[in-house]
FITORNU-534114 format. One record per residue: z, x, y of N, C-alpha, C, CB in turn. Coordinates in steps of 0.2 Angstrom, whole numbers, plus 5000, padded with zeros to 4 digits. Glycine has a CB too. Example, Ala and Ser with C-alpha at 12.3 -4.5 7.8 and 13.67 -1.06 7.14 Angstrom:
503950664972503950624978503950664984504550574978
503550644989503650684995503950645000502950704997
END
This chain:
547353195557547753255555548153295557547453285553
548553325557548953375560548453435557549853375558
548253465563547853525561548253595558547353555569
548853585562549353655558549453645550550353635562
549453575547549553575541549253605537549553525540
548653625537548453665530548753755532547253665529
548853765537549353815539550053825535549453805545
550553765537550953765535551153755528550953735538
550553715524550753745517550353805515550553685511
550153835518549853905517550553925516549253955524
551053935522551553955522552153935517551753945529
552053895515552553845509552453895503552253755506
551653895502551453925495551653985494550653935493
551654035499551754095501552554105500551454105509
552954065503553554055503553754055494553653985508
553554005492553753995485553554045480553353935482
552854075480552754115477552854165478552354125476
553154205483553154285486553954295488552554305493
554054245493554854285497555454255491555154235509
555254205489555854175486555954215480555854105484
555554245473555454285468555854345471554754295465
555354375478555554445479556254435479555254485486
556554395486557454395489557854375483557754315495
557654345477558154325473558354395468557954265470
557654425466557754495463557954535465557454525463
557954535472558354595474559154575475558154615481
559154515475559954495476560154505469559954415479
559954505463560154505457560254575455559754475452
559554625457559954695457560254715459559754725458
560554695467561154715471561654715465561254675478
561754645462562554625459562454675451562754515458
561754695449561854755445562054815448561254765442
561854825452562154885458562954885458561954875466
563154825460563854825459564254835452564054765463
563754805447564354805441564354885441564054765433
563654905440563354975437564055035439562554995441
564555015447565055055448565755045444565255045456
565655015439566155025433566155085429566054975429
565255115429565155155426565155245430564555125422
565255275425565255365428564455365431565355435420
564655405435563855425438563655485434563755455446
562855505436562555555429562855615434561655555427
563055675428563055735431562555755431563455775429
561855755430561155785431560955765441560355745424
561155715442560855715451560955775454561255655456
560355795458560355865461560855855467559655885464
561255805469561655785475562455775472561455725479
562655825468563255805464563855775468563455855461
564055795474564455765479564155695480564555815486
563655675482563255625483563455585478562655645484
563455595470563255555465564255555464562655585458
564555595464565355595465565755535469565655675469
565555545474565755495480565355415478565455535488
564855425477564555355477564055335479564855315480
563955385484563255375489563055425491563255345494
562355435493561855485493561655485500561255485488
561555435505561155445510561755405516560355425509
561955345514562155285517562955265512561555225517
563355245517564055215512563955145510564855225516
563655115514563455045511563055045504563055015515
563455025499563055015492562454985492563554975487
562254935496561854885496561154905500562154825498
561254955504560555005507560755075504560555015518
561155105500561055165498560655165493561455175497
560855115487560655115480559855095482561055055477
559255105484558755115485558455195487558755075488
558855225488558755305488558755355483559155325490
558655345479558755425475558155465473559155415469
558355515470557655565469557155575473557355575464
556655565471556055575478556055565483555455545478
556555515485556755505492556855545497557055475492
557155605495557355665498556755705500557755705494
556255685497555655725496555255695502555355715489
555055625504554755585508555155605514554655505505
555855595513556355605521556055675524557355605519
555955725519556055785523555355785526556255855519
554855765523554155765527554255745533553655725523
554655665533554655625539554955695544555255545538
555355715542556055765548555655825548557155785544
555355855543555055905544554155945544555455915542
553955885541553155895541553055935534552855925548
552655965530552456015526552656075527551956015526
553056105522553256175523553156205516553856195526
552556265515552356285509552756345507551756305510
552856335501553456365496553256435495553656335489
553456485493553356545492552756545485554056585492
553156515481552656515475552456465471552856555470
551956435475551456355472551656345467550656355471
551556385463551356345456551956345451550656385452
552556375453553256365451553856345454553356395448
553756325461554256305465554056235468554456355470
554556175467554556105467554356115473555256065466
553856075476553956055484553555985487553656135487
553755995494553455935496552555925497553855925505
552355975496551655965494551355925489551456035493
551855925484551555865479551755805481551755875472
551855785486551655705492551355705495552055685497
550855645495550555635502550755615507550155605504
550455615513550755595519550855545524550655635521
550455485522550355435525551255395526549755385519
551355385519552155365519552555385524552555385512
552655455523553155495528552955495535553155565527
552355485536552055495542552355415546551155505541
552055365543552455305545553255285546552255265540
553655325542554355325543554455365549554755335537
554255425549554255465555554055415562553655535554
553455385563553355335567553855275570552855305564
553955255564554655205565555155225567554955175559
555555305564556055315567555955335574556455375563
555555365578555355385583555555355589554855395583
555255255587555355205590556155185592555055175586
556555215588557155195590557555235596557455205585
557955205599558255255605558555315603558755225610
558555365607558755435603559455455601558655485608
559755395603560555395602560655355593561055325610
560155325594560155305584559955345582559855245581
559455385583559055435577559355485573558655475580
559255495568559655545563559455525556560555555564
559755555552559555565543559655485544560255605537
560155465543560255395541559955345545560955375542
559555345550559155315554558555315551559155335560
558155375549557755385546557755355538557655445546
558155365535558355325529558255245529559055335526
558555225532558455165535558055135538558755145537
557555165541556755155544556355145539556455215548
556555205531556155205526556155145522556255255522
556755115520556855065518556754985522557555085516
556554985528556354935531555554925530556554945537
555254985532554655005531554454975524554455075532
554754995518554554975512554554915509554855005508
555254865511555154815510554954785514555454785508
554754775519554154735523553454745519554054765532
553354815516552554825515552654765507552254945514
553154785503553254755499552954675497553854765499
553454645502553154585505552554565507553354575508
552054605510551454605511550954615506551454645516
551054665501550854675497550954605492551254745496
551354585490551354535486551054475488551954535485
551054475494550654405497549854425496550854385506
549754485498548954495496548754495489548754565499
549154515483549054495478549054425476549354525476
549654395478549554305478548654305480550154255485
548554305487548054275489547354295483547954285497
547354355480546654395480546754365471546554515482
547254345468547154335463547054245461547754365460
547354225467547154125468546354145468547554065479
546154185475545554185476545054205470545454225482
545154235466544654275460544654215455545054345455
545354185451545254135447545154075449545654135443
545554055455545553975458546053935455544653935456
546553975453547253955449547853975452547353995443
548053945455548753915460549353955456548953825460
549253925449549853925446549754005442549953855441
549254005440549254085437549254125443548654105433
549154115450549254175455549954185455548954175463
550554135455551154145455551454175450551454085456
551154165444551554205438551354255438551454185432
550654285442550654355443550954385446550354365445
551354365453551754385457552454385454551754365463
552554365451553454345448553354385443553754275445
552854405438552754465431552754525436551954445425
552554545442552454595446553254625448551954575453
553554555453554154565455554754595448554354485460
554454565443555154585437554954625433555554525433
554254665432554254725430554554785429554054735431
554754815424555354845425555354905431555554875418
554754915432554754985438554754955445554055055437
554454885445554554855451554954865457554654805449
555654875455556054875459556054945464556554855456
555454995462555355045467555055015473555055095465
554854955474554454935479554954935485554154875476
555554925485556054925488556554965490556354885486
556155025487556555115485556155115492556255175478
556355185495556055235499555655285496556555255501
555155245492554655275489553855265493554755245482
553355265490552655265493552355185489552255335490
552755185484552555135479552255045484553255135474
552755025487552454955493551854975496552854925499
551855065499551255065503550555045500551255135507
550655085493550055095490549755035488550155145484
550054985484550254925483549954875487550854925483
550254865493549754835498549154855500549954825502
549154935503548354955503547854955497548355015504
548054945492547654925485547354865485547954925478
547954825486547654745485547354725490548154695485
547654755496547254725503546454735503547554765510
546254805500545654835499545254795494545654905496
545454785489545054745484545054665488545254745476
545554635490545554575495544854575500546454575500
545054615503544354615508543754635504544354665514
543554665501543054675498542954605494543154755494
543354575490543054515489542954465492543354485486
543054475499542954435506542354455509543554435511
541954495509541554545509541654585516540854505509
542254585518542454635523542354685521543054625526
541854715522541954785520542154845525541354795517
542054825529542354885536543054875534542054845547
543454835533544154815531544354845524544254755530
543854835521544154865514544054945514543754835506
543554945518543555035519544155065521543055065525
544455045529544955055531545455055527544955035536
545455015522546155015519546155065513546354955516
545455065511545455135505545555185508544755155500
545255195514545555285518546255295518545255305528
546555245520547255255521547555275514547455195523
547355235509547555235502547555305500547255195497
547155345501546755425499547255455503545855445502
547655445507548155475510548755455507548155475517
548955405503549655385499549855415496549655325496
549355425490549555455482548755475481549955385476
549055515476548155555473547855505469548155635467
548255435467547755385462547555355467548055335457
547655355475547255305479546555305478547355325485
546355385477545555365475545455335471545155415474
545755315466545555255460545255195462546055235456
545455195468545055105472544455095472545155095479
544055165474543355175475542755145469543355265475
543155165464542655135458542755065458542955165450
543455035458543354965458542954935463543954925459
543054965470542754935475541954945475543054955480
541654995470540955005471540754935463540755095470
541254925460540954885455540754795460541654875446
541454785463541454725466540954725472542254715468
540854775475540254785478539654775475540254825480
539454815471538754785467538754735463538554815464
539354695462539154605459539154575463539654555453
539254595468539154535477538354555478539854575487
538054585475537354625476537054605469537354715478
537154575464537054575456536454625455536754485452
537054675455536754765453536254775456536554775445
535854755460535154755465535254815469534954665471
535054885471535354935472534754935479535354985467
534354885480533954885485534254845491533454855482
534854805487535254755493535854795495535554665490
535854855492536554915496536254935503536654995492
536854905509536754915513537254995519536654855515
537254975524537655025527538455025526537455015535
538654955523539254945522539654965516539354895524
539155015513539355045506539655105506538755065501
539755115513540055195516540755145514539855225528
540955105514541855085511541855115506542055005510
541355125502541655175495541655225494541455165491
541655265499541655345500542255355504540955365505
542655305508543255295508543755335509543355285506
544055325499544655355498544455425497544855335492
543855445494543855505493543855535498543455515490
543555535503543455575509544155585511542855545516
544555545513545255555516545555585508545655465519
545455585502545955625499545555695499546055585490
544955715501544755795503544855825508544055805503
544855775513545255785520546055815520545355715522
546355775516547055795514547155875510547455745511
546655865504546655945500546555995507545955955494
545855975510545656025513546356065518545056005518
546756005520547356025524547856065524547555985524
547856045515548256085509548256155509548056065502
547556165508547256235508547256275514546556225506
547356235520547456275525548256315526547256235531
548456245525549256275526549356325520549856215525
549056325517549356375511548956425508549556335505
548356425511547956485511547756485502548256555514
547756435498547556415492547256355491548056415489
546456365491546056315490546156265483545556345490
546256275480546756225474547556205475546756265467
547756195481548556185482548456125481548956195489
548156065481548355995480548255995471547755935486
548056025469548256035460548856085460547456075454
548656125461549356165458550156145461549256265459
550156105467550656095468551056045462550456055475
550456015459550855975453551055995447550455925451
550956065445551056105440551856125442550456165440
552056135446552756135447553156085444552956125453
553056015444553255955443553055945433552655905450
552755965431552555975423552055955421552955965419
551655935426551055925427550555965425550955915431
550055945420549356005419548855955416549556065412
548255985416547755945413547755935408547355965413
547655875403547655865396547255815395548255865393
547155815388546655755384547155715384546355755376
546855665386547355575385547455575379546955485387
547055575372547555585368548055615364547355565367
547955675368548455715368549055705370548255765371
549255685376549655665381549955595376549355645390
549555565376549755485371550055495365549055425368
549855555360550155555355550655595352549855545353
550755635358551255715354551855695359550855825356
552455685354553055665355553355725360553355655349
553155765361553355835364553155825372552955895361
552755775374552555745382552855685383551855725383
553655655378553855605382554455625384553855545379
554855575389555455585389556055565386555455575393
556555625384556855605378557255535379557455665375
557255505385557655435383557155385387558655435385
556655415390556255345394555555345389556055365402
555255385384554755395382554555345378554755465379
554955305375554655255371554455175378555255225362
554855185383554855135386554155145390555455125391
553955205392553355245396552755225392553455345397
552855245384552455235380552055165378552755265376
552555115379552555055378552055025382553055025379
552455055390551955015397551455055397552155025404
551255105394550555125394550155095390550455175392
550355075383549855045379549654975380549955045372
550354945385550154875386549554865391550654835387
549654905398549254905402548354925399549654955406
548454965394547854975392547554905389547855045387
547854865387547654805381547454755390548554775372
547954785394547854725398547354725404548454695402
546954795402546354815406545854785401546354895407
545854795397545254775392545254695391545354795385
545854655392545854585393545454555398546654555394
545754605403545254595409544454595411545354635413
544354645406543654665406543154605401543554755402
543654585396543354535392543254465396543754525385
543754455403543754385407543154405411544554365411
542854465410542254495415542654485424541354425415
543254505424543554525429543454615431544054505428
542854625432542654705430543054765434541754715432
543054745441543354765446544054785445543254725451
544354715443545054715440545154755434545254665439
544954755429544854815422544754885425544054795417
544354885430544154965432544754975435543454975436
545054945440545654975443546354995439545854935447
546554945436546854945428546755005425546654905423
546255005422546055045416546155145422544955025412
545755145427545855195432546555225432545655175438
547055155433547755195434548055235428548355145435
547755215423548055255417547755335417547755225408
547155345420546955405419547355475421546455405421
547655455427548055505431548755525426548255475440
548755465425549455475418549455515412549555395414
548755495408548455525402548055585403547955475400
547855595409547555675409548255735412546755665415
548855675413549255755417549755785412549855735426
549655765407549955805401550655775400550055895403
550955725402551455685401551555615402551855705405
551855575399551855515402552455485406551855465396
552855545409553455545414553255495420553455625418
553755455422553555415427553155365427553355435430
552755335419552455285419552455245421552355275415
553155195420553455145422553355135430554155165419
553555185433553555165440552755185443554155205445
552355225440551655225442551155155441551255295438
551355105433550855055433551155005434550555055428
551854995440552154935444551454935449552954955448
551054985450550554945455550054935454550454975461
549754955447549154915443548954855444549254905437
549154815450549254745450548754705447549454735455
548254715445547754675442547954665435547054705443
548354695432548654675424548954615422549154725421
549354615430549754575429549354495429550454585435
548854485433548554425431548254415426548254405436
548154475423547754475414548654445411547354585409
549154485412549854445409549954385410550454465411
549654335416550054295419549354225414550054315429
548854255411548454215407549054215400547554255405
549054245399549654265391550154205393550154365391
550454205398551154165401550854075402551454195411
550554065400550353995402550553935396549353995404
550653965390551353935388551953945391551453965382
552553905389553053905390553553955388553153845389
553453955381553754015377553654085380553454015369
552854085380552654145382552854185389551854145381
552754115393553254135400553954165399553354075404
554354115398554954135396555154195393555054085393
554654225389554754275385554754345388554454265380
554154335393553954405397554454385403552954415399
554754345406555054335412555754375409555054245416
556054345402556854375402556554445400557554345396
556254455395556254535394556154585398555754555391
555654565405555554605410556054605413555054585413
556554545417557154565419557754595416557354535420
557654605408558254655406558054695407558354655400
557454725406557154785407557354805412556554785407
557154785418557154815424558054825427556654765429
558454755422559054775425559254825422559654725426
559054845417559354895413559254975417559054895406
558554965418558455015424558755035431558054995426
558854985434559154995439559855015439559054945441
560154995434560855015431560855065432561055015426
560555115428560555185427560355225433560155205421
559755185437559655235444560155205449558655225448
560355155447561055155454561755205453561555075454
561755225446562055265444561755335445562255235439
561155355449560955425450560755465442561555455453
560455405438560155435433559355435434560255415426
559055485432558255475433557855425427557755565433
557555375432557255325425556455335426557555225425
556155355429555455355434555255395439555355305437
END
């Protein structure tokens, strides 16, 4: 028997489960963007000249369409680092964005020949990074779901549903979503395999990617204790992996405090973006907290993921349930459901629960069609410079 056969089969499985759905979905989204050129751009976009001419960063639509709104903040950090605003509580600034993604963009940009460097090259480096990480992230999700359930078909459906989720086009944008998804899935996959040093390293980096990165710690703790039958006497030094994400979050908070002189800069930076501590049910039930257009979809996504977290708990996938449920907490505690469709796209264990519902052909087709239609509609609006998440 050819010793390379298992590796070849693995690569074929990954190509079928990850590469093909990802590339096909991106090709279809680009077709949506091309069609979107028939419609007028949004007059509310912060770069009216860019919206009017049809591109914001590079003239090629197939590349430019992946960079809107928060892209400018990430690229600003990559170019200039953090700059403290005059009034932190009232002025939107880069301090609301975490550093790892722009650091990586900066590092990739500096590897280019000096003659190629510049704003456009920095943006293209961000796109290359996001899409490479998206493929790695989907591969990690596929491997984790397959290992957790021993079900190849379920793992493939989970990846497909994730790729088609309305907010998942952000995995290809110049945003930190693909980095977050990759590190979160890699941390749980490493923990599932008992490689706690690697899990801790991923969690450490996750804490520098987005505020919600710290939420991987409870999920890893559940997984760690499950592997030890919840016997505290079996806890070893490798349990330090569980504090890696909180440690890096605190390090970043300390850095912002030194930069601004405000010990609560990490929290105060969010206030200028309309986020403030609120009771979860107040956020969920008050229409005043909803976006006037996106509100119903954001509410539906939040309720869906709440139900999926409960489904995971019923399956006794405690670590998956913890990560999915806790992914809802920053949204519900922020006083607004704004961006929920984007933020929940990386709560990947939910798609494993959804994949169970998709066992029947009718349910599978319903999920695929509904997800694809809503993703196309959101991307059409996004391509014309409308805010969607």
